[in-house]
SELOTI-701920 format. One line per 2 residues: number of its first residue (from 0); their letters; for each residue y, x, z of C-alpha. Coordinates in steps of 0.2 Angstrom, whole numbers, plus 2048, in hexadecimal, padded with zeros to 3 digits. Each point is the difference from the previous one (the first is absolute). Example, Ala and Ser with C-alpha at 12.3 -4.5 7.8 and 13.67 -1.06 7.14 Angstrom:
# SELOTI-701920
0 = AS = 7EA:83E:827 | 811:806:7FD .
END
This chain:
# SELOTI-701920
0 = XX = 7E0:7B6:7A3 | 802:7F4:80E .
2 = XX = 809:7EF:803 | 7FE:802:813 .
4 = XX = 80E:7FB:80C | 801:810:808 .
6 = XX = 80D:805:80D | 80B:808:7F2 .
8 = XX = 7FF:7F0:7F6 | 804:7F5:80F .
10 = XX = 810:809:803 | 805:7FD:7EE .
12 = XX = 7FC:7ED:800 | 80D:7F5:808 .
14 = XX = 809:7F0:7FA | 810:807:807 .
16 = XX = 800:80D:7F2 | 80C:7FA:7F2 .
18 = XX = 807:810:7F8 | 7F9:811:7FB .
20 = XX = 80A:808:80D | 7F8:7F6:80D .
22 = XX = 7EF:805:7FA | 805:813:800 .
24 = XX = 806:7FE:812 | 7EE:7FA:805 .
26 = XX = 7FA:812:7FF | 7FA:80E:7F4 .
28 = XX = 7F0:7F6:7FC | 80A:7F2:7F8 .
30 = XX = 805:7FE:7EE | 809:7F3:7F5 .
32 = XX = 7FA:7F9:7F0 | 80F:7FC:7F4 .
34 = XX = 7F5:7FA:7F2 | 808:7F0:7F9 .
36 = XX = 7F1:7F4:7FF | 7F7:808:80F .
38 = XX = 7F4:7F4:808 | 807:7F2:7F5 .
40 = XX = 80D:7F9:80C | 7F8:805:811 .
42 = XX = 80C:800:80F | 80C:80F:7FF .
44 = XX = 7F9:808:80F | 7EF:803:7F7 .
46 = XX = 809:80D:7F5 | 7FF:80B:80F .
48 = XX = 7EF:809:804 | 7F7:810:800 .
50 = XX = 7FF:809:7F0 | 7EE:7FD:7FE .
52 = XX = 801:7EE:804 | 80E:7FE:7F3 .
54 = XX = 7F6:808:7F3 | 7F1:7F5:804 .
56 = XX = 80B:7F1:7FE | 805:805:7EF .
58 = XX = 811:809:802 | 802:80D:7F3 .
60 = XX = 804:812:806 | 811:801:7F8 .
62 = XX = 806:7F1:80A | 7FA:806:811 .
64 = XX = 80F:806:80B | 7F9:80D:80B .
66 = XX = 80D:80E:804 | 7F6:80F:806 .
68 = XX = 805:80D:80D | 807:810:7F8 .
70 = XX = 805:811:807 | 80C:80B:7F5 .
72 = XX = 803:812:805 | 810:809:7FA .
74 = XX = 7F9:811:7FD | 811:807:7F9 .
76 = XX = 808:803:810 | 7FB:811:807 .
78 = XX = 7FC:804:812 | 7FC:80F:80B .
80 = XX = 7F9:7F7:80F | 7FD:7EE:7FE .
82 = XX = 7F9:7F8:7F0 | 801:7F5:7F7 .
84 = XX = 813:7FC:803 | 801:7EF:7F8 .
86 = XX = 7F3:7F1:7FF | 802:7EF:7F9 .
88 = XX = 7F3:7F3:806 | 7FE:7EE:7F8 .
90 = XX = 7FA:7F5:80E | 7FC:7ED:801 .
92 = XX = 7FE:7F6:810 | 7F0:805:809 .
94 = XX = 7FD:80F:7F5 | 800:813:805 .
96 = XX = 801:811:7F8 | 7FC:811:806 .
98 = XX = 807:811:7FB | 7FF:812:806 .
100 = XX = 80E:80B:806 | 7FE:813:801 .
102 = XX = 809:80A:80D | 801:813:800 .
104 = XX = 80A:80A:80D | 80A:80D:7F9 .
106 = XX = 7FD:812:806 | 812:802:807 .
108 = XX = 802:7EE:805 | 80C:800:80F .
110 = XX = 7FA:7FB:811 | 80B:7FC:80F .
112 = XX = 7F7:7FF:811 | 809:7FA:810 .
114 = XX = 7F8:803:811 | 803:7F2:80C .
116 = XX = 7F9:807:811 | 7FE:7F7:810 .
118 = XX = 807:80C:80D | 7FA:7F7:810 .
120 = XX = 7F8:80A:80E | 7EE:7FC:7FA .
122 = XX = 803:808:7EF | 803:812:808 .
124 = XX = 7F0:807:7F9 | 802:7F9:7EF .
126 = XX = 812:805:7FF | 7FB:812:804 .
128 = XX = 7F3:7FF:7F2 | 80D:7FB:7F4 .
130 = XX = 80B:80E:804 | 7F3:80C:7F9 .
132 = XX = 7FC:7F7:7F0 | 811:801:7F7 .
134 = XX = 7FC:810:7F5 | 7EE:7FB:7FE .
136 = XX = 805:7EF:7F9 | 80C:807:7F4 .
138 = XX = 7F2:80B:7F8 | 7F4:7F1:800 .
140 = XX = 80C:7F4:7F8 | 802:80C:7F0 .
142 = XX = 7EF:7F9:7FB | 808:7EF:7FE .
144 = XX = 812:804:7FB | 80A:80F:7FC .
146 = XX = 810:7F6:805 | 7FD:7FC:812 .
148 = XX = 80D:7FC:80D | 7FF:7FA:812 .
150 = XX = 80B:7F8:80D | 7FE:7FC:813 .
152 = XX = 804:7F2:80C | 7FB:7FB:812 .
154 = XX = 7FE:7F0:80A | 7FB:7FA:811 .
156 = XX = 805:7EE:804 | 80F:7F5:804 .
158 = XX = 809:808:80E | 801:7F0:80A .
160 = XX = 7F6:7F9:80F | 7F1:7FC:801 .
162 = XX = 7FC:80D:7F2 | 808:80F:80A .
164 = XX = 805:804:812 | 812:7FC:801 .
166 = XX = 803:80A:810 | 80F:80B:7FC .
168 = XX = 7F6:810:804 | 7F3:7FA:7F3 .
170 = XX = 80C:7FC:7F2 | 804:812:7FD .
172 = XX = 7EF:807:804 | 7F1:7F3:800 .
174 = XX = 7F4:80E:806 | 80A:805:810 .
176 = XX = 7F2:7FB:80B | 7F5:80D:7F8 .
178 = XX = 80D:80E:800 | 800:800:7ED .
180 = XX = 810:801:7F6 | 7FE:7F1:7F4 .
182 = XX = 80C:7F9:7F4 | 808:7EE:802 .
184 = XX = 7F6:7F1:7F9 | 806:7FA:7EF .
186 = XX = 7FC:7F3:7F3 | 801:80C:7F0 .
188 = XX = 809:810:7FD | 801:807:7EE .
190 = XX = 7FF:813:803 | 7FD:808:7EF .
192 = XX = 804:7F9:7EF | 7F3:803:7F3 .
194 = XX = 801:812:7FA | 7F6:80E:7F7 .
196 = XX = 804:80D:80E | 7F0:801:809 .
198 = XX = 808:80D:80C | 80C:7F3:806 .
200 = XX = 7F3:7F3:801 | 7F6:80C:80B .
202 = XX = 80F:804:80B | 804:7EE:803 .
204 = XX = 7EE:7FC:805 | 800:80F:80C .
206 = XX = 810:7F9:809 | 7F8:7EE:803 .
208 = XX = 7FD:7FB:812 | 7F7:7F1:807 .
210 = XX = 807:7F1:808 | 7F9:7F2:80B .
212 = XX = 7FF:7ED:802 | 7F8:7F3:80B .
214 = XX = 7F5:7F5:7F5 | 7F2:804:7F4 .
216 = XX = 807:7FA:7F0 | 80D:80A:7F7 .
218 = XX = 80E:7FC:7F4 | 7F8:806:7F0 .
220 = XX = 804:7F1:7F5 | 812:801:805 .
222 = XX = 801:812:7FA | 7F5:7FD:7F0 .
224 = XX = 80C:7F3:7FA | 80F:80B:802 .
226 = XX = 7F7:80F:7F7 | 7FC:7F4:7F2 .
228 = XX = 811:7F8:7FD | 80C:80E:804 .
230 = XX = 7FD:808:7EF | 80F:80C:800 .
232 = XX = 7FF:805:812 | 7EE:805:7FE .
234 = XX = 802:808:7EF | 7F3:7F7:7F6 .
236 = XX = 801:805:7EE | 7FF:7F2:7F4 .
238 = XX = 7F4:809:7F4 | 7F4:806:80E .
240 = XX = 7F1:7F8:808 | 806:7FB:812 .
242 = XX = 7F3:803:80E | 803:7FB:812 .
244 = XX = 7F5:808:80C | 800:7F7:811 .
246 = XX = 7F8:80A:80E | 7FC:7F7:810 .
248 = XX = 7F3:7FD:80D | 804:7EE:805 .
250 = XX = 803:7EF:7F8 | 811:7FA:7FB .
252 = XX = 80B:7F2:807 | 800:7F1:7F5 .
254 = XX = 80E:7F3:7FD | 804:7F5:80F .
256 = XX = 7FC:80E:80C | 812:803:802 .
258 = XX = 802:7F0:80A | 7F9:80A:80F .
260 = XX = 810:809:800 | 80B:7F1:7FC .
262 = XX = 802:804:7ED | 800:7F0:7F6 .
264 = XX = 809:806:7F0 | 7F3:801:7F1 .
266 = XX = 800:810:7F6 | 80A:7FF:7F0 .
268 = XX = 7F6:80D:7F7 | 80F:80B:7FD .
270 = XX = 805:813:803 | 808:803:811 .
272 = XX = 802:813:801 | 80F:806:809 .
274 = XX = 801:813:802 | 7ED:800:7FB .
276 = XX = 7FC:7F5:80F | 7FA:7EE:7FF .
278 = XX = 80F:7F6:807 | 7F8:7EF:802 .
280 = XX = 7F1:804:809 | 806:7F8:810 .
282 = XX = 807:7F0:7F8 | 7F4:7FC:7F2 .
284 = XX = 7EE:7FA:800 | 7F1:809:7FA .
286 = XX = 7FD:7FC:7ED | 7F1:7F5:7FC .
288 = XX = 7F2:807:7F6 | 804:7F6:7F1 .
290 = XX = 812:806:801 | 7FA:812:801 .
292 = XX = 7F4:7FE:7F2 | 80E:7F9:7F5 .
294 = XX = 80B:80F:803 | 7F3:80C:7FD .
296 = XX = 7FC:7F8:7EF | 812:7FE:7FC .
298 = XX = 804:813:802 | 7EF:806:7F9 .
300 = XX = 7FB:808:811 | 7ED:805:802 .
302 = XX = 7FC:800:812 | 7F3:80B:808 .
304 = XX = 7FA:7FD:812 | 7FA:80F:809 .
306 = XX = 7FA:7F8:810 | 7F5:804:80F .
308 = XX = 7EE:7FB:7FE | 802:7F2:80E .
310 = XX = 80E:7F7:7F6 | 7F8:802:7EF .
312 = XX = 7FA:7EE:7FF | 810:7F9:806 .
314 = XX = 80A:808:7F1 | 7F2:7FD:7F4 .
316 = XX = 802:7ED:801 | 813:800:7FE .
318 = XX = 803:7F8:7EF | 80C:80D:7F9 .
320 = XX = 801:804:7ED | 7F8:810:7F9 .
322 = XX = 7FD:809:811 | 7F2:80C:804 .
324 = XX = 7F9:807:811 | 7FD:811:807 .
326 = XX = 7F9:804:812 | 805:80E:80B .
328 = XX = 7F1:80B:7FE | 7F8:80C:80D .
330 = XX = 80B:80F:805 | 7F5:80C:7F6 .
332 = XX = 804:7F7:7EF | 811:804:7F8 .
334 = XX = 80C:7F2:801 | 808:805:7EF .
336 = XX = 7EF:7FD:7F8 | 800:7EF:806 .
338 = XX = 811:7FC:7F9 | 7FB:808:7EF .
340 = XX = 7F0:7F6:800 | 80A:7F0:804 .
342 = XX = 80C:804:7F2 | 7F2:802:7F4 .
344 = XX = 7FA:7EF:804 | 811:7F9:7FA .
346 = XX = 7FE:807:7EF | 7F0:7F7:7FE .
348 = XX = 806:7F0:807 | 810:7FC:7F7 .
350 = XX = 804:7ED:803 | 80B:7F6:7F5 .
352 = XX = 80A:7F1:809 | 802:7F1:7F5 .
354 = XX = 80A:7F1:805 | 7FD:7F4:7F1 .
356 = XX = 800:7EE:7FC | 7F0:803:7F7 .
358 = XX = 7F1:806:809 | 7FA:812:7FF .
360 = XX = 7F0:809:805 | 7FF:813:800 .
362 = XX = 7F2:80D:803 | 800:813:7FD .
364 = XX = 7F2:80D:7FD | 800:813:802 .
366 = XX = 7F4:80E:7FB | 7FE:80A:80F .
368 = XX = 7FA:7FC:812 | 7FE:80C:80F .
370 = XX = 7FE:7FE:813 | 802:7ED:7FE .
372 = XX = 812:803:7F9 | 807:801:7EF .
374 = XX = 804:812:7FF | 808:803:7EF .
376 = XX = 80C:80C:7F9 | 811:7FA:7FB .
378 = XX = 7FC:801:7EE | 7F2:7F3:802 .
380 = XX = 801:7F1:7F5 | 7FF:7EF:809 .
382 = XX = 7FC:7F1:7F7 | 806:7EE:806 .
384 = XX = 7F7:7F1:7F9 | 80D:7F2:801 .
386 = XX = 7FB:7EE:7FD | 80E:7F3:7FD .
388 = XX = 7FE:7EE:800 | 80B:7F0:7FE .
390 = XX = 7FC:7F1:80B | 80C:7F3:7F7 .
392 = XX = 80E:7FE:7F4 | 812:7FE:806 .
394 = XX = 804:7EE:807 | 80E:7FE:7F3 .
396 = XX = 7F5:805:7F1 | 804:80E:7F4 .
398 = XX = 7F9:811:7FC | 80A:80B:80B .
400 = XX = 7FB:812:802 | 7FD:808:811 .
402 = XX = 803:813:802 | 7F9:80A:80D .
404 = XX = 7FF:813:804 | 7F1:80A:806 .
406 = XX = 806:80F:808 | 7F6:80C:80B .
408 = XX = 808:804:810 | 80B:80F:800 .
410 = XX = 800:802:7ED | 80F:7FE:7F5 .
412 = XX = 7F7:7F8:7F1 | 7F8:7EF:7FF .
414 = XX = 7F7:7F4:7F4 | 80A:7F1:7FA .
416 = XX = 7F5:7F1:7FE | 807:7F1:7F6 .
418 = XX = 7F6:7F0:802 | 803:7F3:7F3 .
420 = XX = 7FB:7EF:806 | 7F7:7F6:7F3 .
422 = XX = 804:7EE:805 | 805:7F9:7EE .
424 = XX = 7F3:7FC:7F2 | 803:808:7EF .
426 = XX = 7FE:7EF:7F8 | 80F:7FA:809 .
428 = XX = 80B:80B:7F4 | 7FB:7F5:7F1 .
430 = XX = 7FF:7F0:80A | 7EE:7FE:7FB .
432 = XX = 7F7:800:811 | 7FD:7ED:7FF .
434 = XX = 803:7FE:812 | 805:7EE:801 .
436 = XX = 7F9:7F1:7F5 | 80D:7F7:7F7 .
438 = XX = 809:7F2:809 | 809:7F8:7F1 .
440 = XX = 7FE:7EE:7FC | 7F3:7FB:7F4 .
442 = XX = 7F6:7F1:7FB | 7F2:7FB:80C .
444 = XX = 7F1:802:7F4 | 7F0:802:809 .
446 = XX = 7F4:7FF:7F2 | 802:812:7FD .
448 = XX = 7FB:804:812 | 7EF:7F8:7FE .
450 = XX = 7F0:809:7FB | 7FA:7F0:7F7 .
452 = XX = 806:7EE:800 | 7F7:7FA:80F .
454 = XX = 803:810:80A | 80C:801:80F .
456 = XX = 811:807:7FD | 7FF:813:803 .
458 = XX = 7EE:7FD:806 | 807:7F8:810 .
460 = XX = 806:811:806 | 812:801:7FA .
462 = XX = 80F:7F7:7F8 | 805:7FE:7EE .
464 = XX = 811:807:7FD | 807:800:7EE .
466 = XX = 7EE:7FE:7F9 | 7FA:80F:80A .
468 = XX = 7F5:800:80F | 807:808:810 .
470 = XX = 7F1:803:80B | 801:7FD:813 .
472 = XX = 7FF:80E:80C | 7F1:801:80C .
474 = XX = 7FD:80A:80F | 7EE:802:7FA .
476 = XX = 804:809:7F1 | 808:7FF:7EE .
478 = XX = 800:7F0:7F5 | 804:804:7EE .
480 = XX = 7FC:7FC:7EE | 808:7F6:7F3 .
482 = XX = 7FB:7F0:808 | 7FE:808:812 .
484 = XX = 7EE:7FE:7FD | 7FB:812:807 .
486 = XX = 801:807:811 | 7F8:80E:80A .
488 = XX = 7F9:7F7:80F | 7F6:7F1:7FD .
490 = XX = 7F1:809:7F8 | 7F1:806:809 .
492 = XX = 803:80F:80B | 7F4:80F:802 .
494 = XX = 802:80D:80E | 812:7F8:803 .
496 = XX = 805:802:7ED | 803:7F2:7F4 .
498 = XX = 7F3:800:7F2 | 7F9:810:808 .
500 = XX = 80F:80A:7FB | 7F9:800:7EE .
502 = XX = 808:7F1:7F8 | 80F:7F3:7FE .
504 = XX = 800:7EF:809 | 804:7F3:7F2 .
506 = XX = 7FF:7EE:804 | 7F6:804:810 .
508 = XX = 7F3:809:7F6 | 7FD:813:7FE .
510 = XX = 803:808:7EF | 7F7:810:802 .
512 = XX = 807:811:7F9 | 7F5:809:7F4 .
514 = XX = 7F1:807:808 | 7FE:7F3:80D .
516 = XX = 7F8:7EF:800 | 7FA:7F2:80C .
518 = XX = 809:7F1:808 | 80A:80C:80C .
520 = XX = 801:80F:7F3 | 7F6:80A:80D .
522 = XX = 7F1:804:7F4 | 801:810:7F5 .
524 = XX = 7FA:7FD:7EE | 7F9:812:7FF .
526 = XX = 7EE:803:806 | 804:812:805 .
528 = XX = 7FF:7FC:813 | 7EE:7FA:7FD .
530 = XX = 7F9:80F:7F7 | 7F3:80A:80A .
532 = XX = 7FD:812:800 | 7F3:7FE:7F2 .
534 = XX = 80D:7F9:7F4 | 7F9:7EE:801 .
536 = XX = 809:7F1:806 | 7F9:7FB:811 .
538 = XX = 7F2:80D:7FD | 7F9:7F4:7F3 .
540 = XX = 7FB:7F3:80D | 80F:7F5:801 .
542 = XX = 811:7FA:7F8 | 812:805:803 .
544 = XX = 809:7F1:807 | 812:802:805 .
546 = XX = 7FE:813:801 | 7F1:7FF:80C .
548 = XX = 7ED:800:7FC | 7F6:7F0:802 .
550 = XX = 7EE:804:800 | 7F4:7F6:7F5 .
552 = XX = 7F2:803:80D | 803:7F9:811 .
554 = XX = 7F6:80E:808 | 80D:80D:7FA .
556 = XX = 810:805:809 | 80D:80E:800 .
558 = XX = 810:802:7F7 | 7F7:803:7F0 .
560 = XX = 7EF:7F6:803 | 7F8:811:803 .
562 = XX = 7F8:7FC:810 | 7EF:7F6:801 .
564 = XX = 7F5:805:80F | 7F3:7F3:7FC .
566 = XX = 800:800:7ED | 7F2:80C:7FF .
568 = XX = 7F6:7FD:80F | 7F2:7F5:7F8 .
570 = XX = 7F3:806:7F4 | 804:7F2:7F4 .
572 = XX = 812:805:7FD | 7F9:810:7F7 .
574 = XX = 7F3:7F8:7F5 | 80C:7FF:7F1 .
576 = XX = 803:812:802 | 7EE:805:801 .
578 = XX = 7FC:7F5:7F1 | 80D:809:7F6 .
580 = XX = 7F8:811:804 | 7EE:7FA:7FD .
582 = XX = 805:7F8:7EF | 809:810:7FB .
584 = XX = 7F1:80B:803 | 805:809:810 .
586 = XX = 808:80E:7F6 | 811:809:7FF .
588 = XX = 806:7F2:7F4 | 7FC:7F3:80D .
590 = XX = 809:80A:80E | 810:801:7F5 .
592 = XX = 7FF:7EE:7FA | 7FA:7F7:810 .
594 = XX = 80A:80B:80D | 810:7FA:7F7 .
596 = XX = 7FB:7EE:804 | 7F7:802:810 .
598 = XX = 80A:801:810 | 7F5:80C:809 .
600 = XX = 7FB:811:7FB | 7EE:802:7F9 .
602 = XX = 7F3:80E:7FF | 7EE:800:7FA .
604 = XX = 7F2:807:80C | 7EE:802:7FE .
606 = XX = 7FC:7F9:812 | 80C:7F5:809 .
608 = XX = 7F6:802:810 | 806:811:804 .
610 = XX = 7F6:80F:806 | 803:804:812 .
612 = XX = 7F4:7F9:80E | 80E:7F6:807 .
614 = XX = 804:7F9:7EF | 7EE:7FC:7FC .
616 = XX = 7FE:7F8:811 | 80F:7F5:7FD .
618 = XX = 7FA:7FC:7EF | 7EF:7FB:805 .
620 = XX = 808:7F4:80D | 80C:7FA:7F4 .
622 = XX = 7F3:7FD:7F3 | 7F6:7F4:80B .
624 = XX = 810:7F6:803 | 804:801:7ED .
626 = XX = 7EF:7F9:7FC | 802:7F2:80D .
628 = XX = 812:7FC:7FB | 7FC:803:7ED .
630 = XX = 812:806:7FB | 807:80D:80C .
632 = XX = 7FE:80A:810 | 80D:809:80B .
634 = XX = 800:812:805 | 80B:808:80C .
636 = XX = 80A:808:7F2 | 7FD:7F3:7F2 .
638 = XX = 7F5:7F3:7F8 | 7F0:800:7F5 .
640 = XX = 802:7F3:7F3 | 7F5:7F8:7F2 .
642 = XX = 806:7FB:7EF | 7F5:7F3:7F6 .
644 = XX = 800:809:7F0 | 7F2:7F5:7F8 .
646 = XX = 7F6:7F0:805 | 7F3:80B:809 .
648 = XX = 809:810:803 | 80E:806:80B .
650 = XX = 80A:810:801 | 804:809:80F .
652 = XX = 812:807:804 | 808:806:810 .
654 = XX = 811:7FA:805 | 807:80F:80A .
656 = XX = 80E:7FB:80C | 805:812:804 .
658 = XX = 811:805:7FA | 7FB:812:7FB .
660 = XX = 7F2:7FB:7F4 | 7FF:7F5:7F0 .
662 = XX = 7FF:7EE:804 | 7F1:7FB:7F6 .
664 = XX = 7F0:80A:7FD | 7F5:7F9:7F2 .
666 = XX = 7EE:806:7FD | 7FC:807:7F0 .
668 = XX = 7EE:7F9:800 | 7FD:7F0:7F7 .
670 = XX = 7FE:7F0:80A | 7EF:7FC:808 .
672 = XX = 7F5:7F1:7FF | 801:7F3:80E .
674 = XX = 7F0:7FB:809 | 7FD:7F2:80C .
676 = XX = 7F8:80A:80E | 80B:80A:80B .
678 = XX = 7FF:813:7FB | 802:80F:80A .
680 = XX = 813:805:802 | 807:804:7EF .
682 = XX = 7F0:800:7F7 | 7FF:7FB:7EE .
684 = XX = 7FD:7ED:805 | 80E:7F6:807 .
686 = XX = 7FF:7EE:806 | 80A:7F4:7F5 .
688 = X = 80E:7F7:808 .
END
């Protein structure tokens, strides 16, 4: 639980908030408290806050107005392709909700494919390749649809200068210089309406001849718009998927290019076919990209660009809706296979255009991948995740519904999504939101607005209205309480949080929540954070203060006072341990009793001097120093020490500093008498200190 003024809380806190509706419009994090005596007369804006903040400030759960985002699916409406068919979403400002739409292509779903072919002279090889692909294409398309139809149209460019050579001899045959019989240049000719007769389609392609023009760009966009909007002439079936395959090896002219030929009339976006010929090609501008995109969407036409490798990038950056790309492959590769593969991509990339007042984000996921494309059968299920959000309520208020339709391109089924905007609080129906304080006339009694007789009216942080304190608003935070004596900003801050985020600020002092203590409520009452691995608090060498160990011995350190590199480096530090073992008889009972109270591990030995020559040599040298210093002598791997076990006797022990051996070695032999004369190294007499 936290009282921090986080970003969500800050969004909900404003002196401009005067009603429950104002609070809800702040965002999905904000809630309103309709409790009658909430905060004992605080400013009305302080009824708005995050749910957690309102709970901490004492608002009961039943009075918190916090309408939730909700998605309701109507599963009673059947569907064969798109499901579910009807969804209702309850949204509040700033909220969002997600749902999944399942799309499955029917096995016999109709497909209309219209070939729009550039027949300029540079397309001769590709046109010849297309002439041999008709029958092969019909067989391949059965993998995607058993109800498949095709149509055909051709384009070159606007038959005006400077796009073509206007010499009389070139108007009828643009290729006369090359002794080739070419057809005249044209903007767009609709040759074959969409038909299931593949024999007729093959015959039409075989009859096609190339034409010619002067400049590099062609009039492809002019022809595309006519093919999209002339529904009846082309023969698009309303229930079919509409595919427009554009074949060219050059980029297309764009809007305003017509000025080169003196054309200044903008394109009107309408059908202008007369006797299957585009009649306005010499009088109307090329369409804009946006205009073309709009007409493709409006008529549910899915465009495929089969372009030369050199022009691939140019068409890739064109921002047309739901389009795909294919390249003319090497001559050894079947052209029909390329078309089939491109059509397969379409089935796996169904786009859904949405023009809504609320914002929408979409994504899809498939179950099959191959060759870098989504090559899936027509019966594959495609799942769309649609996220819908609402940025704000209508300006004039109210809870008006917004209805949108999610329809995959080319499908005759859609999902109806009804968005119910939650902009009015539930408490408004009963008139108990307590939005505005009463403004009726009443006696100006101020005694009821003082905490005690000598206290300031409303603690100096509000005004007294009708014997009730109405607290001031502050940019720093909330002022509340019966006498406006509480706030959440004048107390100590820890890590940017008032009262460490673990208490309430009352009269500039922190009132800690259960489990916390300290002036800033930043100290946990529990000592759990101070328990070391051995189960002791601070390893038995300190106290737990504010959740952290404070060591009793200044030489100790570490999170649990477990570190003390100098605690056991002197002989005297082990005298109490040695005394315990000696007084207990150096037996198993002593090990069990004293090892529990001694920090170092202990073992009993017959000879602390060791047995190796090196150890004996070190021992002899250390013994001399031991006798001279009277209490201890250092070795390379430890220290020899003496313990004064009686007035005239001392006991030997070895303090081993090696980590892989016990720390103390105590001799089992009794202590020896101390003589005044210096003895040989470690003989039975030792000089007294």
